[in-house]
N, C-alpha and C positions, 0 to 999 in steps of 0.2 A: 721449342716450350716443351719443361715438363706437366704430366695428366695434372699434379702439384700447385703448377703453376696457369692452369686453365682452373684450375677448379677457383682459386684466388680470384683470378679473373671474373669467372660468371659468381663467386659469392660476393664480390666490391661491386659489380653491375645491379646485383639484386639490392645491395645496400643503399646504392647510389637512386632508383628507384623509387625504393620507399622514400627516402627521402624527399627527390621531387614530388612524390603525392602526397607530401604536406607542403609543400610553397605553390602547388598549380591550383588554380583558382576556376580553371572551368572543370565542368563535374563529368563530362566526354575524355577529357587530355587526361585527367587525374583515373577514369576509370580504365584509362588505356597504360598507363603507366604503375598501376595496381596490378596491373594480368602483367605484364612485361616482366615487374617483380617476382611477380608466382611463376612464368615460368623461366628467369633466371634460377629460379631456388631450385627449380626440377631440373632441369641443365647441367646448373652445381651437384646434385646428389648421381646424379648417371655419374660424371667422372671421378666421385667418392668412391661410388661402389667398385670403377676400376682402379685407382689408386689401393682400395681394400683387397681385390684381388691378387695382387702383385706385392701383396705382405708386407703394405705400409698402411698408414695412416695420414689424415690430414692434419696440421696443425690449427690450435684457435687460430678460427679469421680476428684479423685488427685492417684496418681500411687505410689506405698508403696515407703518406700524408699530400702529396698530392692531389688525391681523391676530394680529402675534406677541403683544401683550399681552394679548390675549383667547386664544390657545394656552396661553401662558404658565397661565393662569389653568385656562383646562379641565387640563393638566397637574395644575394643584395641589388644586382640587378638583370634579377628574372633568368628565368630560360632560353628562350630566343637570344640575346643577345652576347649566349655564352655556347652558343650551340660545335664551333670547332671545338673548345678543348671540353664538353661533353662527348664530340666523335673519338675523339682521340683515346679517353676512358670507356668506349667500348660503349657506349652508353648508344642503343637504338631508338627510332621511334620518331628522328629529328623530325623527318620533312613532317609533320602534324603539324609543325609550328610555321612551317612557310618559308615565303626568304620577303614577308617584310615585318613592318613594325614587333616589337614583343607585343603589345595589346593586340595588335589586326587580327584579323581573319587568316583562316587559312589560305598560300595563296596563288592555287591552282586548282584545276575541276579536278573530281574522286573520277577516276578509269570506271568504266563498264565491262570492261574485257578483260582475258589477258593482255590481248594484242598493245594493248592502250599504257596497262604498267608500266612505269621509267621513261614514259615518249617524252615525259617533259624536261631531259635530264640531257637529251641527244643533241639540241643544236643550240646552245647558249655559249659557243667557244669561239663564235667567231666574231662577237662585240666583245667581249672579254679582253678579246687578244687586240683587237684595236683599241681599246679605249686603254691598253697597257703601252700601247705604241705613241695614241697621241700624249698622255703622259711623260713618256719619254723623251718624246722631242722637246716637251715645254720643261723637262731642268736641263733639259741641254742647253736653249733657249735661256732662258732666266740665267742661272747661272755665268756662264761663258760671256752675257751680255755684261752683268753684273760687275767681276772679272775685269772684261777689258776697260770699260770704266772707271772702275777701283784706279787699274793702271794711270789712265789716261789723265784720272786727275790726279796724283802722282807727279804727273809731269813725263811720263816715261815716253820715251823713241819711239813711232812708229814700228821697228824692229824689235823692239824689246817685247810691244804690247803682240807683236806675231808671236811670237818666241813662246812669251805666257798664255796666248790665247790656245796655241796648237800643244801645252804642255797640259794647260785645264782642259781641254778637251778630251786628250788621251787618257789623264786621269781619272777624272771624271765618268766614263764613258768602263774605264777599267772597272772602276769600283761598280757601277753600277751591273755590270756586267758577271763578276764574281759575287757580288751578293742577289742576284734572280738566282745563278747558277744554284750554291748554298739553299736558297730558299728552297727554288724545285726540286731537287735530291729530296733534302727532305722531307719534303713534302709528298713525292710518289715514293719513296722505302714505305713512311707511314701509309699509304694507301694500299702498295703492291702485300702488306705486311696483314692490315686490314680485310686486304678479298682474301689472301690466303688463310684466314681464320677464319672466315668463313664459311671457305670452301671444305676446310675439315668441319667443322657442325656440321655443315649441313650431309656431312657420310655419317658424322656418328648417332648426328640424333634428326633426322630430315622432319620429323610429325613436330617436332617440340620448336623447330624454326619456322615450320608452314599456320603453327599458332602464333609467332612471334608478327610476324608478317599479317596478318589479320588483326590483331590487337591492330597494328599502327594503321590501316585503315580503320579497323573500325571507330581509332582516333580521331580520323579525318572525316567522320560523319557515314562512312559507307554501315549499312548491317551487318551484325555479328557474323551471323547466318550465314550471308550472300558474301563477307569475307574469308569465311573459313574456307567456305566452297571453291573460291576463285580459288585460292592459295593452295589449298591441298591439289586441286589440278593440275597446278605449276609442279609438283612433284614429281608430274610424269619426266617432263623433261631436266634434269639437271641442272645444265649447261645453262638456259633460262631460269629457271628457280635463282642459280644464282649472281645472276647475270641484277637480276632484279632487285634483289633482297642487298644486291652491291649500292645499285640507284636509291630504292626505297629504304633503305636500311641505315646507311653510309651516309646516303646521298652525293655517292659519287657517280662516275662515269667510264665505267671498265676503257672500252673504247676511246678513251682522249684522258691519259692519266698526263699527261705534256711530258715534255722533253725538255730536259736543266741543259742540254749544249744550246738548244733549239731557242730556250726561254736568254739563253745567255745573247745570243748570236744579237737577238733582235733586239735587247737593251740596249747593246753595244753601240748597234744601228741607231739605233731611234737617239740617242744621245747627243752623239758623234753630230748627227744629221741638223739637228737644234746647232747645237752648240757654233759649227760650221758659217750659220747664215749670218754672225754681227764680228765674223773673225773673216767674212769672203773678202770686203776690199783691201782688207790689210796684203793680201797675197799681187795685188798689183801698183806699182810703181808709181803710177800715173794716176792715182786717182786724189785730190788735191786733199780733200778734207773727211781722211776714210771714219774718222768716229763719226759723223755726221749720217753719212751713209751705212754705219753700222747699225745706227739710231733708229733710220728709217725703216732700216730693214727693220729688226726685230720689233718693232711697233706695228708694221702690220704683217708680220708671223705670229706675234703672242695676241693678236686680233682673230688672226685665221683660228688658229687651235682654240681660245676660248668658246668664237661660233661653234666647233666641231664640240667641243666639251660640251656644246648645250642639248646636242642629238642623245647625251646619254643623261641629265635633266633634264629635259624637257622644257625649260627655260628660253625665253625669246635669245634670240638666235644673237644680234643687237646688242642688246642687254650680256651676255656670256660675253662677246668679245671684249667689252666696253674694260668689263672686270677684270678679264685675264692681264688687259690692258694697263693699267689704272696699280695691279701688285707688280707686274711686272716693271712699270716708270718705278715704281716708289721703291721697291729695292733695290733698281739702277741707280739708281738716284744717292739713297743712301750709300752707297758704299761707293761711289762717285765724290763723295763728302768726305768718309772714312780716307780714301786714297788723295785727296787735296792736304788733308790736315797731317797727314803722316808724311807727302812729300815736301810744306811748310818747315814740320817739326826736323825734318831730318838736314833740313839746307842751312 
């Protein structure tokens, strides 16, 4: 990235902060955003000096269309609900908005020492992976059960249902894997770019980066002088400072950016396992009523998936299981009815 591009990004960040200051009603957060706007302007002037030292000058500033669109969305839906889009535009300090609702309080405690900074980001990956796996199993379960019931409604033979079910399982699993790979690859590339950019900024103007971090913690309720003392002390270890900036400014865990291949394989496996449940009785010629066995197996699995998902929602496990069973049953019945209608129409 050229210095002119870096200058533009800092100017745009300052413009976004200034606009967000007008949106934010909380006085502490508004003060944080105002301070970040000033810090971005200072960094832009430093880069502008480098540009002029090279015999060039910066062009007139105009925010990009993407930035104007995201700011408009932030005006409409609030800053907390547009955090991901704002982060992609080099907006820092979004950790001050926690992980709760748009109007809720900050959802994590303030650190009291440098060793505690960023600690809250270090151990949330396992639950997210488990949740994604459960949803993948549920997707395969519902989609292939519905496909099998649709084919049964159309009066297809068991052999045709088996072949169609296998094709549906493979098509769905590969589709899920491809989508997850592309999504994770794009996300990882963005995160790696943001961390590299943060490293470069930390080398070029460390004091300004320390001030940004202090402003973020002040925006979350820490006294500004204590925040400045802590962030300045962290400059003694640049790697720790970079790690903290990535966690607290960007909301990233540098140690856990995710593997695109691993995500694709996990998605493929989870979907395929779910899709196999209703398909299993069709592999055995001795099963007299495979569709009934498939329905019973799918119903039991849907209830189990709903009960497991209640661990993430906090709802009653029985209620969660029955709700998932009801949703799956509606999808299956609708597909069966459509398959029956199509089968009658074509005969």
